[in-house]
N, C-alpha and C positions, 0 to 999 in steps of 0.2 A: 504494500500500500504506500502510495506516494504522500509525502507531507507537503502540502501546498503552501507556497509563500505568497506574499501580497501580489507580486507581479503576475504570477501564474493564475491567481484567483481573478484578477482584473481581466486578464486576457480571455478567460473562459466566460465571464459573466458581464462583460462590458455592455452597458445600456440594458441590463436585464435585472429582474428582481428575484429574490429568494424570500419566500414567506414561510414562517414557522408558526404553527397554531397549536395551542394547548395550554398546559399548566406550567408550574415553575421548573419542572425537569426539562421541558422543551425550551424554556427561556434560557437555561444554562447553555444550551447548544447555540442559541442566538448570540449570546455574548461571546462565546468562544469564536464564532465566525466573525463577529465584529472586531475582535482583537487581531485576527489575521489581516484585516484591512488597515486598521490603525490602532495599535495597542494602547497608546497613551490616551487617544481620544475616547476609546471604548471604556477605559477605566474611569475617566472623568464622567462620562455619561452614566455609567453604572452607579457611581456614588450619588448622582443627582436624581436618578430615576425613582419613580414611585412604584410600589408593588401593584399588581392586579390591574395594569393598564396596558394599552397597546403601545408599542415602541417602534421607532424607525431609526436606522443608522445607514448613512450613505457616504461613500468615498469613491472618487475616480470613476463615476458613472455606474457603480454597482449599488443597488438598493437592497437593504435587509429590512424586513418587516417582521415584527412579532405581534400576533393577535392573541390577546388574553381570552381564552375560551376553555376553561377546565372541563366543562361538560360536553364539549364538541357539538354544540348545537346553535351557534350564533349565526346571524345573518351574514357577517363577513366571511365566515367559512363557506356558506352556501354560494356567495358571489364568486369566491376564488375557485370553487369546484366547477361552477358553470363556465367560467372563463377557461378553465383547463379543458373541459369537454368540447368547447366550441373552437378552440384554437386549432388551426390546421397543423398537419404533421411537419410542415416545413415553414420557414419564415418567408412568406410571400406578401405582396402588397395587399392581397385580399385579407390575409390574416391580420395585418397591421390595422386595417380598417375596422375589423371586427373587435380588436382589442386583444393583445397578446396576454396569455396567462403568465404566471410566474415561471421562471426557469426551473424552480424546484419548490414543491409544496410539501412540507413535513407536518404531519398531524400526530400529536402525541398527548396522551392523558390517561386517566384511570384512577389515580390516587385520590382525586376529589370524590369520585363515586364511593370509594371505600371509606373515606373520612366523613363525608357529609350525607350520604344516602344510606341510612341504616337498614331500610327494608327494601327488598327486591333490588339489591345492588347490581347483580349480574344482569337482570332484565333491563335496567336503565342503561347500563353500559352497552348491551347488545343493541338496543334501539338506536343509540347514537352512532354506533359503528355501522349498522345496517344501512343508514342513510348515506354513508361515505363510500362503501364498497362498490356500488354500481358505477361510480365515476372511474374506478380503476380498471374496469373491463368495458372498453368501448364496443359498440355494436359491430357486427360482422360486416356491415356496409361501409365501414370507415375506409378512407382512402388507403391504399397500400403504402407501406413505409418505404422511404427512399434509401435509408441506410440503416444497418442494424444498430439498435440502441443498447446501452450497457447493461441495464438491470434485468429487463425481461426480453426474451427473444421475440415475443409477439407484440411488442409495444408499437402503438401507432403514432404517438406524439413524441417529439424530440424533448419535451419537458418531462419532469418526473413528479409523480404523486406518490408519496411514501407515508407509511405509518410506523410509529415506534411501538415496541412492546411496552407494557406497563412496567415502570421502573420498580424492581424488587428492592425494598429498603433493607437496611441492616437492622433487623427487628430488635435485637437485644440492646441497642443504644437509642431507640426512639424515646421521645418524651412520653410520660404516662398517658396524657390525653390521646396522643397519636397511636400508641401501642394498643389501646383499648379498641380502636375502630379499624385501624389498618392492620389487618391480619393476613397471615399467609394463605388462609383458605380463600379469601376474597381475591387477592392478587393472583393466585394460581388459577382460579376459575376464569378470571378475565383473560389471562395469557393463554389459557387452554382454548378459549373461544377464538382468539386471534390465530392460534396454531391451526385450528380447524379451518378457518377461512384461508389461511396461507396454503394449506394442502389441497383443499377441494374447490376453492374459488380463485386461486392464483392471486390472492391479495399480496401486495408488496410490503412485507413487514421487515424492518431492519433488525433482524435477530442478533446481529453482532453487538448491538448496544447492550443486550443482556449478558452476552458472553464476557464483555469487558469487566463486569462487576461480579461474576459468578465466583463465590467463595473467595472474594478479594476484599477483606476488611479495610485494607489501606486505601481502597478506591473511594471510600465515602468520607464526607465531612463529618464533623462531630454530631450533627443532628441526625445522622443515620438515614437521611432521606435524599440528600443531594450528593452528587459525586464531586470529587476534587477537580481542580482546573485541568490537570493533565488528561484525565479521562474525558472531560467535556471537549477538550481540544481534539482528542482522537475521534470522538463522535463526529465532530465537524469535518475532520479529514475523510471519514467514511462517506459522508454526503458528497463532498467535493470529488472524491474518486468515482462515485456512482454517476455524477452528472458530467464531469469534465474529462475523464480519462480517454474516452473514445475520440473526442475531438482533438485532444492534445496529442494522442498517438499519431493521428493523421497529419497534424500540423508539424510534427517533428521532422518529417521528411527523412533524408538519409542519416541525419544525426539521431538515430533511434536508439541510442544507448547512452548511459546505462538504462536498460528498459525496466524501470521500477514502477510502471503503471499497469501491471498485469491484471489488477483487479478491475472487473467490470468493463473490459474493452477487448476488441478483437486485435489480433496481430496483423501485421502487414502482409499483403499477398506475396506469393512467391515470385521472385525475379527469375530471369532466364538462367542466371548462374546457379541459383538454388535448385531449379528444376533439373538442370543437367547434372548437378552433384547428386541429387537424390536418385535419378534414373541410373546414373553410372554406378553408384554405390550399391543399389539394391537389385539391379538387373544385369548390367554389362559385366561388372567385375566378378560376380558369382559365376556367370557363364564362362568367363575366361579361366577362372580357377577350375571349373568343372572340366574344361577342355584339357588343361595340363594334367589332370588326374586320371581322366577316363579316355581321352582321345576323341570325344564327340560332344556335340552340344546337347543340352536337354531337349527332349522330344518336342516341347511346346514352342521351341525357337526354330525348329527346322523349316517350317513354311513361313517365309518372310512376307511375300506379297504375291498373291495369286494372280492379280491383274497384270503384273509385269513378268509373270512366269519365271520367278526366281525361287529356287529351292536350295535346301542344304542336302548334299549328297555324300554318301560314304565312299570316299576315294582316298588313295594315298597321295600325299602332297609332297612336293619337292622340299627337301630338307632346308634349302636356302630360304624358302618362304616361311617355314615354321620358325626359323631363327629370328624373325622379326618380332616375335612376341617375347616379353620378359620371361625369366624362369619361373617355375612354379613357386619357388620360395619367395621371389620378389612379388609376384602377383598376390600371394597370400598376405604378404606384409602390406601391400597397397590396400587390399580388401579390409584388413583389420583396422588400418589407419582411417580409411574412409568411413567405416561403420562407426568408429568412435566420434568422428566429426558429425555424422548424421544423428547419432545419439544426442550430442550437444544441441543440435538443431531442434529435435523433437522435445527435448527436456526443457529448453529455455526459450523457444520461439513458437511454441504451439500450446494448446490447452490439453495435450495428452497427459501431462503431469500437473498437479496442483502446486501452487506457490504459497508459502507461509510468510507472514511478516516477521522480519528479524527484530528481536528485542535484546537490548543490551543487558548482559548478565555477567557480573564479575564472578559470581559463584560457579556458573557453568565453565568459565575460563579456567578457574582454579581446579575444579573437579576433573575436567577433561585433560588438562595439562598434567595433573598429578597421575591420572590413570595411564597416560601415555608414557611418562617417565618410569612408572612402576613396571609396565610391560617391557620397556627397554632394559631396565636393570635386571629383570629376571632372565633376560636372554644373553647376558654378558658371557663371553667366552674368550679364550686365548687366540690371538692371531696366529696363523700358520707361519712357520719359519720361512725365511727368505733364502734364495740361492743366488749368490753373487759371484762374479768371475774374479779369479785371483791371477797370479802370475802364470803365464803360458796358457794352456787350455784347461787348467784345473778350475773347479768350482767349489765353493765352500758354503755350507749351510749356516745361516746366521739366525740366532734365536731372537735377538733384540731388534725391534722395529726402529726404523729411522725417524727422525724428527718430522712430524706431520705426515705420517704414512697414509697410504691410500685408504686403508680401513678406517683410520681416524678421521680423515676429511669427509669420507662418505657418512660416517656416524654423525659428525658435526652437522653436516647438511641435513641429515635425517631428523634429528631432534629439533633442530632449528625450524625445519619445515612443519613438524608437528605443532609447534607453538604458534607459528604464523597462521596455519590453517584454523586452529582453535580460536585465535585472535579474531580472524575474520568471521568465523561462524557465530561467536558469542557477541559480536558487534561492540567490542570494547575499545574502539579506537579513540574515544574521548576520555578514557581513564589514563592519566598521565604516566603512572609508573609502568603500566602495561605497554603503553606506546613507546616508552624509552627502551624497554626490553626488546621489543620488536625491531626498533630502529638499529639497535646494536646487533641483532641477528642478521639483518640485511647487510650491515657493514661487515660482519664476519664473512658472509658469503663473498662479498667483493674483495675482502682481504685475501681469501683463499684463491680467488680468480687471479689476482695479481701475483700471488706467491707461486701457484702451480704453473701458470703459463711461463713465468720468468724462469723458473727452474728448468722447464723443458727446453725453451729456446737457448738458454745459457749452456746447458749440458749437451744437447743434441745438435744445435746449430741448424735445425731444419726450418728454413723460412720459405719453403716451397708453396706454390699456389695450392697444391693438393692438401697440404696441412691446414692452411688457412680456410680453404673451402670446407674441408671436413668438419672443422670445429663450428663454423658459422652455420652450415646446413644442419648439423646435429642440434644446435641450439635453437634454430629458428624455423624448422620445418613446420611444426604445429602452429606456431604463431603466424606464419605466412599464409597457411591454408585456412585456418579458422575464421579470419575476418571476412572472407568471401562468402562463407556460409551463414555467418551470424550477423553480417552487416555492421561489424565493428571496424576498428582499424588496428594497425600493427602496434602502435604505441599504447593502445588501451590495455594490453597485457604487459605492463611496463617493465616487469622484472627481467624478462628475457632480452628485450632491447637494451636494457641497462647493462646486463652482463656482456652482451655482444659489443656494445660500444667500448667498454673497458678492455675487452679482449683485443679489439683493433688498436686501441691506444698502446697496450703492452706490446703488441706485435710491431707496430711502427717504431716505437721507442727502441726496441731491441734490434730491429732490422737495420736501421740507419747506422752505417759504419760498423756492422757486426763483426767485421774482421779485426777490430780493435777492442772488442768487448773484454779481452783479458786484462786490459788496463783499468784498474779501479778508478783513477781520477776521470778517465774518459767516460766510462759507463755511469759513474755517479753524476757527472755533469749532464749527461743525456736525460737521466731521470729528473733532475731539477728543472732543466729547460722544458721538458715535456709537461711537468706539473704547472709551470708558469703559463705555457701556451694554452693548455686545455682550460685552465682557470680563466684566462683572458677571453678565449673563444666562447666560453659558457656564460661568464658573468657580464661581459660588455654587451651593451645593446647594439645590435646591428648584424654581426657575423652570423649568429644563429638564425635570426630572422631572414637573412638573405638566402641561406641554405634551404630553409623550409619553404620560402617563396618559390625557389627554383623547383623543388620537389612538387609543390602544389601545381605549378604551371605545366610541367612536363608530364607528370604522372597522375595528376588529379587526386593526390593524397593530401588531405587537409589535417595536418597534425597540429597539436596544441603546443605552441612554443613555450608558453608560460609553464605548463605542467612538466615538459621535458627539462627545462632549465632547473626547475625545482628538484626533480629527481636526480639529475646529475650533480647539482651543487651540494645536495645533502650528504653525499659520501664522496666528496671531491678528492680527499687526500689519503684515505685508508688504503686504496689500491696501491699507491706509491710506497706506503709503508710495507705492504706485502712484497712489492718488488725489491725493496731495499733489503729486507730480511732474507729473501731468496738469494740475492747476490752475495750477501755476506755468508750465508750458509754454504753455498756451492764453493765459494773460495776457501772456506774453512774446512771442507771435508774432502776435497779432491787433491791428491798428491800432484806435484811435489811441494805444494804450498804448505805453510804452517797450519796444521790441522787443529785449530783452536777449539773447534766444537768438541772433539774428543777430550781435550784438556778440561773443558768445562764439565763434561760428564764424568771425568775421572776424579776430580777433586770435589769432595762433598761440601767443603765450606763455601765454594763458589755456587754450588747448587742451592745451598741453604740461603745464601745472600739473595740470589735471584728469586727464590721462592718467597722470601720474606717481603721483598720489594713488590712482588706481584700481588700478594695478599693485601698489602698496604694500599696499592693502587686500586684494587677492587673495592676495598672498604671505603676509601676516600671518594671514589666515584659514586658509589651507592649513596653515601651521605650527602654529597653535594647535589646530586641529581634530584633528590627529594625537595630541594629548596627552589627549584624552578617554578615560577607561578603558573605557566601554561605551556602548551606545545609550541607556540610561536617563539617564545623566548628560548626554549630548549633547542629548537631547530637552528637558531642563530649560532649556537655554540657546538652543535653536533659535529660538523665537518672537521673541527679542530681538536676535539677531545675523544672522538669515538674509538680511535686506534688504541687508546690507553687500556681500557678493559679488554679489548680484543687480544692485544699482545700479551697482557697479563694472564688471561685465560690460556693462551697458547703455551706459555711457559709452565703454568701449573699442570696442564694436561700432559706435558712431556717431561716433567721434572723427575719422574721415577720410572724404572723399567716396567713395573707392574702397570702403571698408568699408560705407558706407551704400548704395551703388548696385549692389553685386553680391550675389547670393544664390544659393542652391542650389534649383533647381526640384524635385529629388527630395525634399528635406526639406520644402519648402513644400507639396508634394502630400500628404505624410503628415500635415503639420500641419493641413490642411483637413479631415481625417477622424480627428483624434487622439482625439476622444471616442468614436467608434465602435470604434476599435482597442482603446482601453482596456477598453471593456465587453465586446466580443466575444472578447477574448483569454481570458476566463474559461472559455469553452466550446468554441471552435473552433480555438484554437491550442494552448492547454493543456487540461487535463481535470481532472475532479474539482474544479471551481471553483478552478482554478489550483494545486491540490495535486499534480497529476500532469501528464503530457504526453500529447497526443493522438497516436495512432498509426493509420496506415491498415491495418496488419497484413499488408502485401504484401511488405515488405522484411525478410527473415528474418535476414540477416547483420548482426550487431549493430554491428560496427565501421564498415561501409560503409552498411548499410541505414538506420542511424539518421540519417545526414546526407541520404540520399535522401528519407527520410520528412520530415525537417525542411524540405527545399526545397519539396516538394509541398504540405505542410500550410501553410507560410508563404505560398506564392503564392495558395492558395485563401483564406486568412484575409485577406490584404491586399486582394484583389479584392472579397471580400464586404464588407469595411469600406468600401471606396470606393463600392460600389454603394449600400449602406445610407445613407451620408452624402448621396449625391445624391438618393435618393428621399425622405429625411427632409426635405430642403429643399422638395421638391414638396408633401409632405403637410403641412408647416407652413403653407405658403401657402394650401393648401386649407382648413385648419382655421380660420385667422384671417381669411381673406378670402372664403371660399366660392368660387363660380364665377359669372362674369358670363355668363349665357346670352344676353343681349341683343346683345352686341357680337361674339360668335363669336370665332374665332381659335384659338390653340393650346389654350386651356383650355375652349373651347366643347364642348358635349356631342356634337352631331352636325353640326359644320360642317367637319370635316376630310375629307381624301380617303378615309379608311378607313371612313367612315360611309355605309353603303349606302342608308339611307333618303333621303339627298340625291340619290342616283343612281337612284331608282326601286326600290331593293332592298326587301326585306321583313324584318320582325323577328317573332320568334315569342314568344308569351306564353301562359300557361296559360288554357285555356277549360274550361267545364263546361256541361252542358245544363240549361236551366231546365225545371222540371217542368210549368209551366202551358202553355207554348207550344212546347217542344221546341227553341227556338232557342238558339244558343250565346251565353253571356254571360261577360264578363270578370270573373273573381273578384278581379283585382288591385285593383279599386276597391270591391269589396263591394257592387255595385249589383244583385244578382240579386233575384228575387222572394222574398217572405217565406215561401212555402210550401216550406221545405226541411227535410231531416232534421236532427236535433240535431248530427250531426257536421259538417254544412255550416255550422250556426250558429256552432259553435266556430271553424271555419276563418275565417269572416267576421270574427269578433271579433278573432282574431289578426292578420288582414290589416289591419283598421282601425287597431289599435294600432301595427302595423309601419309603416304609411305615415304615421301621426301622428308617430312619432319621426323618420321621414325628413324630413317637412315642418318639424318643429322644428329639425332639424339644418341645413336649408337656409335657415333664417331669416337675414335680413340682420344681425340684432343679434348681435354677437360674444358678449355676455354670455349669451344664450340657448344658443348652441352650447357654450360652456364649461360651462354648467349641465348640458347633456345628457351631456357627457364626464364630469363629476364624478359624476353620478348613476350612470352606467354603471360606473365604477370602484368606487364605493361598493357597488353591488350585487354585483360580482364578489368584493369583499373579505368582505362579511358573509354 
C-alpha cells in the first residue's frame, strides 16, 4: 500500500471532492486526510472546530467535506447518493452539466445506534443501511465502463461509494456510561449484517479498517472508542489507494517502479519485449532442450502451418547445421535462467501472487538475524587443507589458511547478506543503529572487492579482455536481463552496478603501467591518484552529468545521477583501503621480499598488540556511532570512518589459526550467491520492488499464516538464487569462451549420452516443398530455388539474417561476441 503525500493527493483529486459521512470515527479519517493536504492548517482547524457539525477543508483545488450524520439518514446523505447515481461513468460535458458527484463517498457509523437506541438497535441500523445499499449496485442498463476500476470489477462509475464496518471499541477501557450500552453483542450483530451484505449483495465494505485494530490495544486512544492518529492516517491511505492507484499507475508511464501501488489497481499491459520473453521462456527454450535430449520436437510442435504446407519431418540432419545450436548444458542453463526471470515477472508484475504491506519491526530484525547466526554457528567446521607448490615440482599440504581465505570471504559475504536481507524484509531502514550496521556491511563487501581483485591482478598479472569480461558478465548478467522484463533499469538494483564500477576502477588502476607494479612508490602513487580522480569525477558537478546525458541520448537509458552519486560517494575510500592492504600483503608474503606477514604471525606480542588495537577501534566506533543524531549526519562521516571497523574486524577474524581455519558452510553457501539474492529479493521474496512483501495467498490466518508464508517464500527464493548463481557461471563461460566443438566433452554439442544422433537417432527440422521439383528442401539454410512466392522470400531473408547472427555469435573472437551483445541490448533499449 502506497503512503500518499500532498503532491500525489492533489494530482489525483484536483478540482474534485471527497465526502465523508457518519459519526466521530469517520470524522477521524476526515482529519487524517486533511493533515495530508496541510498538516498545520488541519491542526488549527481541529482545535477551533465544534463537535457534531458539518466540516469543510480545502487546499490546492481539493475539497474535503465531513457531514455529521451518526444515524445515516440525513438529507445531505441522500443528495450525495443521488449525485453519485446520476453521474456518468466518465467525466464528460454532459456529466458536468448534471453535477459531478464526489470522487469518493465514505459512509460510516453504528456506534450511535448502540449508544442511543436501546430497543431494536439492529433493526434501526438495518433500515438505515438498506437505504444506502441500492446506490452501490447500479442497474444493468448502466453504460459500460470505459476502464477497469480499482475496488470492484463490475463498477460502472469512476467514483467510489464505500462503507466502513462498525468500529469495534476497546471494551475494557470504555467509560461506565458507554460500556453499559455499547456492547459486543450489538456491535457484532451490526458487523454481521454488513458481512452478509458484502457477501451476497456485493456491498463495498472497507474491512481493512477493522483488521487494523483487531487485538491491537495500542491502536486506541484512552477513551477506548477512537483510534490513534497513526491508525487514522493508515485508514486515509487505504481510501486514497482505492481511489487513486489505478490512475497513478497509468500516469507513471515507463517510470513504473518502485511499483508500490499494487493495491486496488491493474498492472500495465505486456510490451513486445515481455511477450517475446514469456513465449521464448515457456515455449521455445523447453522445445530446444527437448531436442538436445531426445532428438525430436514435441508432437504438438510438429505441424507448424498447414496453409503454407510446412511440416516437421524425421530426417537426419547435416552435423554442420546441428552445431549451430548451443549445447544441451548451455540450453538448460538458459532455460533455468529464463524461468527465474519469468518467475520474477509473475510474482511482482501480475496478480498471481498477493502482496502484503511491509511494516517496520525491530523485533523481527533481531529474531531473524539471531536465528540466522545460530544456524551459521551450528554449521561451523574446519576448512580443508591447502596444497601449495614448493621448490621444483613438489607440492606441500598446508593446514593453516591464508589471510582472508576464500572460505572466509564467502562466509563474510554470506552472513552479511543474511543481515541485509532481514534488514530489508523487516523495513528497519529508519532505525539508526541498524542502518549503521548495514552500511558497514556494504562497505565490507566493497573492501573485499578491492582486496580480492588487487591480489589477483598483482599476483597473476592477467589484464586480458577475457578476464575483465568474465568478471563483468558474471556480475551483471541478471541485472542486465531483469530490467527488460520488469520495466526497471540497471541502476535500480544498485549493489551490482556499484561492485562493477569499483571493479573497473581497480582494474584500470592496476593496469596502467602494470609493468612497474613491483615498485611500491609507483603503485602507491597510482592508488592515491586514482582515489583523487574518482572522488573529483563523482563529487564535482558536471562530469557525471555529462556521462549520463550521453548514455541517455545514445541508449535511451535515463539513470538517476543524484542516486548514483550518493551510492558511490558513500563508500568512496574503503575500496582503496582494501587495495592498499592487498598490496602490502602480497609484498609481505611473496619471496624474495621480506616476509613481514609471517613475522607478525610468529610473534605473539605483535598479534596481541594488533588484536588489542582492533578491539579498541570496534568499541570506540560503536560508542561514537551511537551519538549521531540521524542518518544524514552519519552519512557525512561514513566514507571517512567506515574502513576502521572493517579493518579491525578483519584483523580479529584472522588473529588466531582457529579463527582462520574454521568457517560456516551455511554462510559460505549464501555468500557464493549473494549477488543473486540481493537482486532477486526485489521481486520474489519481497514485492512491489521491495516496498511490500510477497504472499502466496494460501495462509489466511494472519498470526500463524504469515510465518508459514515466510518459510515457503524464503525457501523458494533461496533455491532460485542458488540455481541462478550456478547457471550464471555456465552462461558466463559460454559467452566469453564459446564452445569447443572439436574436443567434445561436457560442453560439446552432440557428444554426450543424451544426444541421439550419436546413437543413430534422428533430429527433426522444418522442411518445405520446392516448386520446381517437388522435393523437400531445408529452409534452415535458405538454399531453396528462387522460384518462390514473396512470403517465402521474406522467410528466407529472415532465416539468413538469423543464422548470420548465430555465426557471428559463434565467432572465436570475444570482441565480436561482445559486439553482438551490445548491439542487441542497444536495440532493445531504443
